[in-house]
FIVEX-804107 format. One line per 4 residues: their letters; for each residue z, x, y of N, C-alpha, C. Coordinates in Angstrom, 3 decimals. Atoms other than C-alpha are relative to their C-alpha. Layout:
N
a> Z/X/Y/Z/X/Y/Z/X/Y  ... $
This chain:
283
maai> 0.557/0.134/1.398/-9.565/12.383/231.195/-0.546/-1.312/-0.871  0.299/1.458/1.106/-11.609/10.040/229.013/0.593/0.080/-1.340  -0.403/-0.210/1.320/-10.380/9.593/225.847/-1.108/0.585/-0.773  0.981/-0.803/0.666/-12.302/11.659/223.049/0.251/-1.000/-1.553 $
taal> -0.007/1.246/0.880/-12.968/8.478/220.773/-1.216/0.974/-1.490  1.235/-0.317/1.122/-15.049/8.995/217.048/-1.134/-0.854/0.706  1.093/0.200/-0.130/-17.459/6.977/218.891/-0.723/0.891/0.848  0.459/-1.203/-0.742/-17.863/9.528/221.669/-0.803/1.217/-0.518 $
ikqv> 0.015/-1.530/1.013/-17.855/12.620/218.934/-1.448/-0.375/-0.509  0.439/0.043/0.985/-20.508/10.706/217.142/-1.659/0.024/0.868  0.971/-0.204/-1.220/-22.794/10.103/220.393/-0.741/1.475/0.202  0.918/-1.134/-0.666/-23.044/13.595/221.333/-0.271/0.835/-1.191 $
redt> 0.880/-0.912/1.051/-23.602/15.067/217.755/-1.484/-0.565/-0.360  1.665/0.644/0.343/-26.477/12.521/217.125/-0.875/0.857/1.433  0.940/-0.253/-1.081/-27.506/13.833/220.885/-0.709/1.629/0.292  -0.078/-1.988/0.520/-27.000/17.970/220.221/-0.347/0.176/-1.902 $
gagm> 0.198/-0.795/1.735/-27.222/18.190/216.242/0.906/1.357/-0.029  -1.212/-0.495/0.047/-23.694/20.279/216.883/0.861/-0.555/-1.225  -1.512/0.149/0.857/-20.744/20.108/214.039/1.149/-0.768/0.927  -1.474/0.925/-0.575/-17.764/18.093/214.534/0.742/0.333/0.867 $
ldvk> -0.951/-0.776/-0.668/-15.692/20.280/215.465/-0.204/0.948/1.269  0.544/-0.558/-1.024/-17.957/22.279/217.707/-0.050/-1.282/1.647  0.460/1.157/-0.849/-18.626/18.548/219.442/1.838/-0.301/0.419  -1.154/0.388/-0.381/-14.794/17.865/219.755/0.866/1.317/0.535 $
kalt> -0.176/-0.402/-0.630/-14.305/21.065/221.155/-0.699/0.446/1.032  0.765/0.386/-1.185/-16.668/20.703/223.665/0.454/-0.981/1.011  -0.279/1.251/-0.575/-15.583/17.548/224.626/1.830/0.052/0.478  -1.580/-0.337/-0.774/-11.978/18.843/225.264/-0.012/0.748/0.915 $
eaeg> 0.273/-0.945/-1.310/-13.188/21.694/227.300/-0.620/-0.659/1.015  0.805/1.007/-1.283/-15.227/18.824/229.124/1.042/-1.480/0.653  -1.202/1.421/-0.099/-12.014/16.473/229.377/-0.927/-1.014/-0.099  0.572/1.303/0.051/-14.297/13.950/227.990/-1.908/-0.479/-0.021 $
dvar> 1.479/0.285/-0.465/-17.122/14.396/229.938/-1.385/-0.191/-0.949  0.795/-0.510/0.778/-20.127/13.811/227.742/-1.117/1.082/0.124  1.081/-0.594/-0.488/-22.754/15.302/229.976/0.516/1.492/-0.275  -0.406/-1.767/-0.106/-20.524/18.591/230.380/0.115/0.378/-1.265 $
akei> -0.323/-0.017/1.216/-19.577/18.546/226.905/-1.897/0.380/-0.648  1.394/0.132/0.621/-23.637/18.454/226.137/-0.465/1.452/0.514  0.461/-1.450/-0.688/-23.990/21.405/228.559/0.842/0.933/-0.675  -0.801/-0.986/1.033/-21.435/23.480/226.807/-0.428/0.310/-1.354 $
irak> 0.496/-0.791/1.401/-22.833/23.448/223.648/-0.912/0.430/-0.018  1.180/-0.715/0.585/-26.124/24.256/224.265/-0.173/1.296/0.957  -0.177/-1.225/-0.385/-24.853/26.925/226.746/0.362/1.249/-1.076  -0.830/-1.180/1.402/-23.101/28.558/223.391/-1.073/-0.217/-0.944 $
giaa> 0.932/0.006/0.751/-26.362/27.792/221.462/0.264/-0.840/-1.283  -0.688/0.961/1.390/-24.255/25.336/218.590/-1.635/-0.951/0.073  0.356/1.646/0.548/-26.820/22.366/219.572/-1.567/0.645/-0.887  0.907/-0.430/0.414/-29.753/24.716/218.506/-0.099/0.656/-1.340 $
agkr> -0.463/-0.456/1.365/-27.913/26.093/215.674/-0.245/-1.441/-0.971  0.067/1.687/0.119/-27.456/22.317/214.671/-1.327/-0.219/-0.820  1.058/0.212/0.125/-31.291/21.769/214.600/-0.739/1.076/-0.834  0.624/-1.315/1.560/-32.072/25.381/212.309/0.442/-0.494/-1.369 $
egrk> -0.439/0.441/1.553/-30.141/23.480/209.630/-0.843/-0.292/-0.870  1.271/0.412/0.984/-33.358/21.926/208.174/-0.687/0.806/-0.294  1.007/-1.238/0.682/-35.212/25.428/208.011/0.389/0.609/-1.335  -0.535/-0.909/1.256/-35.263/27.296/204.579/0.483/1.151/0.750 $
aqeg> -0.502/-1.394/-0.204/-33.414/30.294/205.036/0.167/0.821/-1.827  0.061/-0.726/1.273/-34.517/32.114/201.724/-0.208/1.770/-0.246  -0.017/-1.800/-0.660/-34.550/36.372/203.487/1.404/-0.086/-0.413  -1.613/0.408/-0.390/-31.306/37.571/203.811/0.119/1.664/-0.749 $
tias> -0.334/-1.119/0.443/-29.209/40.405/202.161/1.152/-0.455/-1.028  -1.174/-0.077/1.229/-26.390/40.619/199.205/0.891/1.124/0.613  -0.914/-0.778/-0.188/-23.033/42.529/200.686/0.867/0.129/-1.353  -0.295/0.154/2.072/-21.077/43.640/197.161/1.716/1.231/0.706 $
kvve> -1.438/-0.959/0.081/-17.503/45.206/196.698/0.577/-0.163/-1.150  -0.348/0.159/0.528/-15.326/46.334/194.446/1.891/0.093/0.294  -1.426/-0.405/-0.194/-11.246/45.945/194.543/0.807/-0.198/-1.243  -0.962/0.423/1.701/-8.174/46.489/192.523/0.842/-0.631/0.214 $
tang> -1.197/0.956/0.190/-5.927/44.013/191.323/0.920/0.489/-1.403  -0.884/-0.363/1.029/-3.153/44.013/189.161/-0.355/0.323/-1.312  -0.273/0.388/1.506/-4.704/43.604/185.737/-1.453/1.071/-0.031  1.002/-0.692/0.084/-7.623/46.057/186.641/-0.993/0.053/1.331 $
etgy> 0.915/0.118/-1.388/-10.917/45.494/189.297/-0.303/-0.955/-0.264  0.312/1.018/-0.522/-12.386/42.702/190.969/-1.264/0.428/0.344  1.382/-0.136/-0.946/-16.259/42.594/192.254/-0.248/-1.443/0.016  0.413/1.083/-0.793/-17.556/40.389/194.509/-1.269/0.431/0.399 $
avel> 1.334/0.224/-0.816/-21.277/39.679/195.668/-0.004/-1.480/0.790  0.010/0.920/-0.802/-21.823/37.694/198.330/-1.600/-0.244/0.677  1.241/0.517/-0.488/-25.437/36.145/199.654/-0.037/-0.381/1.219  -0.022/0.205/-1.681/-26.173/36.391/203.398/-1.405/-0.905/-0.074 $
nset> 1.593/0.140/-0.333/-29.414/34.337/204.042/-0.319/-0.319/1.432  0.425/-0.038/-1.212/-31.736/34.754/206.985/-1.802/-1.192/-0.104  1.773/0.076/0.405/-35.397/32.836/207.613/-0.773/1.340/-0.380  1.436/-1.114/-0.116/-37.417/35.805/208.253/1.238/1.433/-0.367 $
dfva> -0.429/-1.472/0.780/-36.755/39.919/206.478/0.295/0.369/1.425  -0.484/-0.753/-1.482/-36.754/40.958/210.619/1.312/0.098/0.008  -1.590/-0.081/-0.398/-33.482/39.370/211.190/0.815/0.994/-1.461  -0.672/-0.493/0.863/-32.384/40.242/207.586/0.286/1.709/0.375 $
ktpk> -0.121/-1.420/0.158/-32.722/43.891/208.046/0.626/0.675/1.245  -0.660/-0.754/-1.181/-30.956/44.157/211.733/1.391/0.071/-0.686  -1.272/-0.286/0.053/-27.757/45.974/211.577/1.133/-1.154/0.536  -1.419/1.291/-0.539/-25.675/42.964/213.278/-0.039/-0.747/-1.058 $
fvef> 0.445/1.208/0.488/-27.347/40.788/210.641/0.618/0.794/-1.579  -0.973/-0.531/0.818/-25.684/43.162/207.760/1.015/0.549/0.573  -1.287/-0.362/-0.742/-22.828/44.202/209.796/0.859/-1.843/-0.291  -0.692/1.337/0.088/-21.918/40.017/209.555/0.133/-0.054/-1.469 $
seev> 0.298/-0.453/1.669/-22.879/40.335/205.783/1.369/0.076/-0.579  -1.452/-0.417/0.536/-19.921/42.559/205.405/0.873/-0.830/0.350  -0.974/0.882/-0.957/-17.934/40.334/207.693/0.697/-1.223/-0.966  -0.140/1.099/1.294/-18.380/37.203/204.958/0.821/0.616/-1.014 $
lgya> -0.639/-0.517/1.090/-17.801/39.548/202.271/1.890/0.264/0.457  -1.598/-0.374/-0.327/-14.312/40.853/203.764/0.746/-1.237/-0.390  -0.278/1.311/-0.266/-13.701/37.049/204.191/0.584/-0.121/-1.201  0.268/0.070/1.182/-14.156/36.465/200.726/1.205/0.631/-1.117 $
vdae> -0.851/-0.864/0.842/-12.250/39.169/199.514/1.593/-0.326/0.236  -1.530/0.592/-0.497/-9.194/38.192/201.624/0.441/-1.358/-0.257  -0.584/1.266/0.553/-9.004/34.812/200.354/0.034/-0.273/-1.502  -0.250/0.187/1.271/-9.426/35.694/196.911/-1.281/-1.221/-0.629 $
ansa> 0.927/1.170/0.220/-12.335/33.071/196.819/-0.560/-0.133/-1.150  0.940/0.481/1.600/-13.888/31.709/193.360/-1.142/-0.718/-0.105  0.676/0.188/-0.009/-16.800/30.285/194.742/-0.660/-0.132/1.657  0.359/-0.598/-1.317/-19.226/30.028/198.208/0.497/-1.426/0.492 $
dell> -0.573/1.175/-0.716/-17.655/26.505/198.874/1.722/0.321/0.502  -0.978/-0.393/-0.565/-14.229/28.017/199.002/-0.189/1.515/0.949  0.431/-0.658/-0.842/-15.644/30.961/200.768/0.031/-0.585/1.282  0.753/0.422/-1.415/-17.359/28.732/203.625/1.861/-0.678/0.618 $
eaka> -1.171/0.715/-0.052/-13.453/27.089/203.495/1.144/1.002/0.740  -0.819/-1.426/0.001/-11.805/30.408/203.974/0.127/0.666/1.751  -0.004/-0.297/-0.926/-10.550/31.618/207.126/-0.470/1.263/0.769  0.791/-1.428/-0.544/-12.554/33.882/209.563/0.784/0.222/1.725 $
gdst> -0.439/-0.341/-1.133/-10.211/35.296/212.323/0.873/-1.510/0.387  -0.491/1.378/-0.090/-9.219/31.874/213.888/-0.517/-0.981/-0.096  0.486/1.020/0.409/-11.423/29.674/212.685/-0.602/-0.084/-1.774  0.632/0.073/1.188/-13.380/29.240/209.476/-1.320/0.845/-0.424 $
vkla> 1.446/-0.532/-0.103/-16.122/30.878/207.636/-1.842/-0.785/0.148  1.645/0.846/-0.682/-18.564/27.923/208.019/-0.276/0.052/1.496  0.187/0.141/-1.173/-17.969/27.844/211.579/-0.618/1.322/0.499  0.291/-1.148/-0.026/-18.365/31.783/211.509/-1.917/-0.018/0.320 $
veea> 1.090/0.165/0.690/-22.038/31.100/209.880/-0.701/-0.353/1.199  0.321/0.957/-0.535/-22.787/28.676/212.176/0.007/0.724/1.243  -0.371/-0.883/-1.488/-21.978/30.773/215.488/-0.859/1.351/-0.564  0.641/-0.656/0.422/-23.807/33.065/213.811/-1.752/0.097/-0.114 $
aalf> 1.453/-0.021/0.104/-27.265/31.584/213.653/-0.301/-0.608/1.532  0.351/-0.646/-1.749/-26.843/31.126/217.544/-0.691/1.162/0.128  0.806/-1.196/-0.207/-27.131/34.461/217.502/-1.156/0.511/-0.579  0.999/-0.341/0.642/-29.940/35.166/215.400/-1.199/-1.078/-0.007 $
gehv> 1.032/1.048/-0.040/-31.999/32.300/216.260/-0.678/-0.499/-0.901  0.377/0.177/1.390/-32.394/31.580/212.819/0.767/-0.776/-0.382  -0.727/0.618/0.928/-31.050/29.279/210.190/0.826/0.934/-0.537  -0.224/-0.576/0.201/-28.382/31.178/208.848/1.202/-0.560/-1.311 $
kvgq> -0.944/0.966/1.412/-26.257/30.185/205.214/0.619/1.084/-0.724  -0.596/-0.982/1.453/-24.083/31.622/202.856/-0.824/-0.537/-1.253  0.966/0.496/1.838/-26.184/31.653/199.130/0.965/0.215/-0.592  -1.432/-0.855/0.994/-24.756/32.743/196.158/0.974/0.820/-0.187 $
faki> -1.340/-0.579/-0.310/-21.635/33.835/195.403/0.191/0.612/-2.178  -0.332/-0.351/0.955/-20.233/35.923/192.319/0.833/0.922/-0.251  -1.170/-0.372/0.057/-17.173/36.891/191.154/0.288/0.813/-1.400  0.021/-0.470/1.005/-16.097/39.027/188.293/0.782/0.913/-0.298 $
sgeh> -1.002/-0.219/0.133/-13.254/40.533/186.623/0.397/1.326/-1.167  -0.293/-0.742/1.032/-12.232/43.511/184.183/1.147/1.409/0.106  -0.897/-1.306/-0.736/-10.283/46.774/183.546/-0.729/0.794/0.832  1.066/-0.643/-1.198/-13.667/48.357/185.262/-1.196/-1.149/0.537 $
vevy> 1.625/0.958/-0.364/-16.505/46.740/186.978/-0.702/1.350/0.916  0.446/-0.733/-0.607/-19.210/48.768/188.171/-1.132/-1.094/0.810  0.719/0.830/-0.131/-21.492/47.320/190.513/-1.390/0.962/0.621  0.843/-0.953/-0.202/-25.110/48.773/191.348/-1.231/-0.873/1.386 $
ahkk> 0.946/0.840/-0.620/-26.951/47.336/194.507/-1.640/0.733/0.618  1.493/-0.426/-0.323/-30.604/47.479/194.856/-0.789/-0.075/1.317  0.782/-0.123/-1.402/-33.124/48.066/197.954/-1.301/-0.139/-0.564  1.051/0.209/0.547/-36.487/46.775/197.256/-1.340/1.288/0.763 $
saem> 0.450/-0.971/-1.007/-37.459/49.257/200.378/0.927/0.725/0.947  -0.389/-0.706/-0.777/-36.086/51.897/202.277/0.923/-0.648/1.360  -0.407/0.395/-1.140/-35.838/50.130/205.587/0.624/-1.909/0.073  -1.013/1.330/-0.006/-34.148/46.936/204.198/1.445/-0.150/-1.045 $
ppsi> -1.214/-0.315/-0.037/-30.638/46.227/203.342/0.015/-0.902/-1.711  0.077/0.522/1.147/-29.741/45.097/199.487/-0.599/-1.458/-0.628  0.459/1.200/0.117/-31.827/42.412/197.909/0.526/-0.612/-1.735  -0.362/0.174/1.222/-30.260/42.738/194.312/1.020/0.071/-0.417 $
vami> -1.558/-0.429/0.521/-26.686/43.209/193.079/0.165/-0.278/-1.498  -0.326/0.318/1.255/-25.955/43.652/189.530/1.855/0.490/-0.168  -1.840/-0.260/0.486/-21.814/43.628/188.391/-0.176/0.129/-1.401  -0.630/-0.069/1.155/-20.423/44.662/185.341/1.154/0.281/-0.288 $
atdk> -1.722/-0.242/0.385/-17.019/44.095/183.792/0.020/0.523/-1.787  0.160/-0.641/1.279/-16.115/46.632/180.880/1.516/0.183/-0.134  -1.431/-0.910/0.124/-12.864/48.132/179.477/0.086/1.941/0.476  0.037/-1.566/-0.072/-11.802/51.847/179.959/-1.433/0.725/-0.636 $
agaa> 0.831/-0.819/0.657/-14.018/53.258/177.537/-1.396/-0.401/0.572  0.925/0.584/-0.190/-16.960/51.114/178.411/-0.901/0.547/1.665  -0.174/-0.489/-0.880/-16.807/52.656/181.848/-0.997/0.811/0.235  0.882/-1.131/-0.047/-18.626/55.463/180.764/-1.505/-0.155/0.049 $
vahe> 1.367/0.676/-0.081/-22.033/53.499/180.509/-0.276/-1.181/0.733  0.152/1.216/-0.860/-21.296/50.753/183.050/-0.734/0.260/0.654  0.895/-0.154/-1.189/-23.950/52.534/185.642/-1.184/-0.432/-0.360  1.136/0.483/0.774/-26.477/52.143/183.165/-0.225/-1.192/0.051 $
aalq> 0.411/1.519/0.059/-25.971/48.921/182.445/0.037/-1.139/1.146  0.441/0.661/-1.013/-25.972/47.828/185.621/-1.419/-0.227/0.660  1.258/-0.327/-0.534/-29.150/49.387/186.681/-0.994/-1.110/-1.406  1.155/0.669/1.076/-30.865/47.370/183.227/0.475/-1.454/0.874 $
isam> -0.027/1.076/-0.477/-29.259/44.229/184.511/-0.742/-0.209/1.458  0.927/-0.159/-1.601/-30.679/44.707/188.120/-1.747/0.064/-0.486  1.400/-0.137/-0.081/-34.093/45.442/186.581/-0.555/-0.984/-0.902  0.444/0.938/1.452/-34.167/43.130/183.356/-0.020/-1.276/-0.082 $
gaqw> -0.626/1.586/-0.557/-32.358/40.069/184.536/0.575/-1.082/-0.950  -0.193/0.328/0.919/-30.897/39.321/181.438/1.107/-1.621/0.437  -0.774/1.632/0.281/-29.091/35.216/181.203/1.482/0.197/-0.288  -1.775/0.016/0.763/-26.039/36.015/179.045/0.032/1.440/-0.742 $
ltre> -0.550/-1.320/0.791/-23.836/38.604/177.628/-0.490/0.069/-1.728  0.357/-0.412/1.266/-24.139/38.032/173.958/-0.677/-1.464/-0.591  1.034/1.101/0.122/-26.271/35.504/172.012/0.971/-1.529/-0.247  -0.822/1.658/0.237/-23.048/32.952/171.220/0.334/0.018/1.395 $
dvpa> -0.555/0.424/-1.187/-22.746/32.865/175.315/-1.438/-0.884/-0.066  1.124/1.009/-0.739/-26.094/31.164/175.162/-0.104/-1.387/-0.414  -0.568/1.474/0.391/-25.347/27.115/175.416/-1.136/-0.393/-1.254  0.472/0.582/0.969/-26.200/25.437/172.006/-1.449/-0.574/0.478 $
dvve> 1.297/1.055/-0.056/-28.766/23.159/174.003/-1.198/0.711/0.169  1.179/-0.960/-0.132/-30.895/26.072/174.916/-0.423/0.606/-1.172  0.438/-0.256/1.166/-31.112/27.455/171.653/-0.647/-1.259/-0.922  1.001/0.589/0.560/-32.250/24.403/170.263/-1.273/-0.450/0.458 $
serr> 1.050/0.191/-0.448/-34.614/24.054/172.412/-1.325/0.658/-0.093  0.742/-1.002/0.315/-36.015/27.366/171.860/-0.600/0.103/-1.545  0.027/0.164/1.112/-35.481/26.665/168.318/-1.373/-1.467/-0.502  0.743/0.876/0.043/-38.124/23.347/168.840/-1.400/0.258/0.008 $
vate> 0.572/-0.721/-0.888/-40.177/25.196/170.874/-0.818/0.911/-1.199  0.305/-1.335/0.879/-40.787/27.890/168.150/-0.657/-0.695/-1.098  0.653/0.535/1.290/-41.252/25.533/165.214/-1.279/-1.227/0.368  1.062/0.687/-0.486/-43.755/23.190/167.308/-1.218/0.980/-0.108 $
ksla> 0.718/-1.074/-0.201/-45.574/26.487/168.118/-0.822/0.938/-1.281  0.620/-0.285/1.269/-46.084/27.464/164.380/-0.159/-0.636/-0.660  0.641/0.728/0.493/-46.959/24.658/163.099/-1.247/-0.518/0.791  1.425/0.198/-1.073/-49.882/24.254/165.799/-0.784/0.914/-0.380 $
egkp> 0.809/-1.581/0.323/-50.789/27.803/164.792/-0.862/-0.164/-1.052  0.647/0.148/1.450/-51.456/26.251/161.441/0.819/0.958/-1.189  -0.940/-0.130/0.840/-48.617/28.296/159.760/0.243/-0.659/-1.359  -0.288/0.578/1.018/-47.856/27.288/156.148/1.549/-0.342/0.129 $
eriv> -1.791/0.518/-0.373/-44.376/24.896/156.341/0.863/0.933/-0.644  -1.162/-0.700/0.944/-42.730/27.184/153.588/0.301/1.017/0.887  -0.292/-0.767/-0.478/-43.064/30.038/155.904/1.057/0.159/1.543  -0.734/0.309/-1.395/-42.006/28.286/159.440/1.461/0.508/0.564 $
pkiv> -1.309/-0.261/-0.455/-38.450/28.591/159.335/0.663/1.554/0.432  -0.179/-0.847/-0.052/-38.746/32.170/158.753/-0.649/0.655/1.434  0.431/-0.882/-1.504/-41.118/32.765/161.936/0.545/-0.728/1.102  -0.736/0.211/-1.238/-39.131/30.552/163.986/1.556/0.700/0.081 $
egrl> -0.730/-0.920/-0.152/-36.275/32.808/163.349/0.027/1.397/0.725  0.527/-1.578/-0.983/-38.248/35.688/164.363/-0.271/-0.323/1.334  0.545/0.313/-1.197/-39.225/34.137/167.493/1.499/-0.011/0.691  -1.547/0.425/-0.561/-35.205/33.122/168.050/-0.049/1.294/0.584 $
naff> -0.678/-1.276/0.112/-34.385/36.796/167.539/-0.907/0.783/1.478  0.413/-0.956/-1.298/-36.963/37.867/170.310/-0.019/-0.559/1.243  -0.870/0.230/-1.280/-35.760/35.538/172.778/0.858/0.277/0.401  -1.580/-0.389/-0.182/-32.150/36.609/172.336/-0.636/1.480/0.560 $
kevv> 0.641/-0.927/-0.114/-33.981/39.838/172.427/-0.102/0.202/1.744  0.637/-0.177/-1.119/-35.136/38.933/176.247/1.185/-0.181/0.704  -1.117/0.561/-0.717/-31.976/37.203/177.572/1.403/0.201/-0.119  -1.380/-0.551/0.774/-29.026/38.336/176.016/0.187/1.239/0.825 $
lleq> -0.171/-1.433/-0.143/-27.955/41.589/177.734/0.220/1.056/-1.045  -0.297/-1.229/1.252/-26.519/43.431/174.504/-1.192/0.243/-0.317  1.047/-0.218/1.142/-29.504/43.003/172.739/-1.106/0.309/0.321  1.386/-0.503/-1.016/-32.341/43.908/175.454/-0.029/1.489/-0.557 $
pfvk> 0.098/-1.607/0.647/-33.574/47.428/174.576/0.225/0.470/1.618  -0.293/-0.527/-1.204/-32.669/49.672/176.741/-0.883/0.813/0.934  0.987/-0.429/-0.862/-34.779/50.578/179.446/-0.344/1.397/-0.057  0.032/-1.840/0.390/-34.497/54.481/179.280/-0.195/0.387/-1.314 $
dpsk> 0.561/-0.618/1.712/-34.818/54.691/175.717/-0.022/-1.680/-1.016  0.113/1.064/0.497/-36.237/51.542/174.179/0.690/0.009/-1.570  0.058/0.128/1.656/-35.610/52.629/170.524/1.931/-0.661/-0.185  -1.596/0.314/0.182/-31.642/51.741/171.469/0.469/-1.353/0.340 $
tvgd> -0.343/0.663/-0.621/-30.198/48.456/172.650/1.298/0.281/0.954  -1.073/0.051/-0.676/-27.379/48.083/175.540/0.667/-0.526/-0.943  -1.453/0.279/0.957/-24.883/46.941/172.911/-0.124/1.170/-0.413  0.035/-1.495/0.210/-25.861/50.361/171.562/0.976/0.905/0.791 $
lfke> 0.084/-0.749/-0.969/-25.250/52.059/174.430/1.642/-0.013/-0.316  -1.477/0.191/0.222/-21.533/50.849/174.237/0.720/0.481/-1.255  -0.512/-0.579/1.110/-21.047/51.282/170.917/0.028/1.332/-0.317  -0.149/-1.370/0.323/-21.939/54.903/171.213/1.367/0.348/0.603 $
vggt> -1.474/-0.437/-0.847/-18.326/55.239/173.681/0.797/-0.535/-0.412  -1.112/0.416/0.659/-16.525/53.144/171.598/0.467/-1.342/1.179  -0.240/0.590/-1.476/-16.540/50.803/175.020/-0.233/-1.532/-0.161  0.546/1.397/-0.140/-17.156/46.723/175.427/-0.365/-0.616/1.445 $
ataf> 0.589/0.354/-1.883/-18.721/44.994/178.250/0.664/-1.039/-0.414  -0.711/0.999/-0.408/-16.667/41.896/179.199/-0.921/-1.408/0.398  0.580/0.433/-0.858/-18.673/40.668/181.809/-1.040/0.238/1.078  1.015/-0.703/-0.902/-21.635/40.554/184.261/-0.498/-0.982/0.774 $
arve> 0.959/0.838/-1.036/-23.842/38.778/187.441/-0.831/0.704/0.311  1.459/-0.274/-1.339/-27.227/39.414/189.096/-0.192/-1.048/0.594  0.435/0.767/-1.292/-27.747/37.981/192.548/-1.233/0.677/0.789  1.905/-0.859/-0.473/-31.341/38.319/193.614/0.012/-0.830/1.514 $
vgkg> 0.107/1.152/-1.420/-31.847/37.092/197.600/-1.009/-0.723/-0.158  0.914/1.098/-0.193/-33.711/33.917/197.494/-0.017/-0.858/-1.417  0.115/0.285/1.084/-33.154/33.200/193.909/0.764/-1.392/-0.408  -1.120/0.963/0.195/-30.362/30.478/194.307/-1.015/-1.143/0.042 $
eee> 0.516/1.300/0.204/-30.573/27.021/194.300/-1.029/-0.565/1.869  0.502/0.139/-1.094/-33.195/25.641/196.560/0.608/-1.055/1.383  -0.321/0.869/-0.580/-32.218/24.168/199.889/-0.278/-1.976/0.198 $
């Protein structure tokens, strides 16, 4: 049996495009025979999966789940991407997305990176995803990851069409009283895409940028300088109503805000997350 050296691994990786662990396994199985190792890799579809890495995967689905914890509940949402919606809607792809979600919950993962390193049977999630790429014949990857916790966590999964799996997942964490309106708030998050819970959560640099834009716009419109500060504050308030969840007009009754919903039941929202297929970072 030939020694499986770093140079040998490098050679097979360059020739096949397969990952390091897959190459090591193939070389071990082939007892160091490079030609045989390449055949093993081809037979398993791993080389093709490696070559697919350069192709964009912007379709897919989002698997979500709420689990009970010692302090309340925790919600998980994991985006699994494919290249086409044809693959995304197949039962096997949806089933695999649920498996990946299960690995996230089992590992109590806090990020996509932690999920990829988590156990998947005798392997890792990263390798399981690579093997799935070979099975589906497309580039498959774990996309966005969200996790929130609270006394109560509500999840709403939205399908853009009946034949497709969920493409938007909204989650909101509330106290016990807030649970009464949590579903309505989750629908709001899904539809209106708020970015922050309260105006205090909006980063200072974002607020300052909006203030500068509002000021320059007001001056360009020829508004008297003495009233510009008042106009700017009005425009900032309009900005907050657009991006801050608790200040957004409630879609079912615009006469009240989402914050008013919680006030009516004496409840509080503590965190939220929204994941939409294809809206994560570009590859």
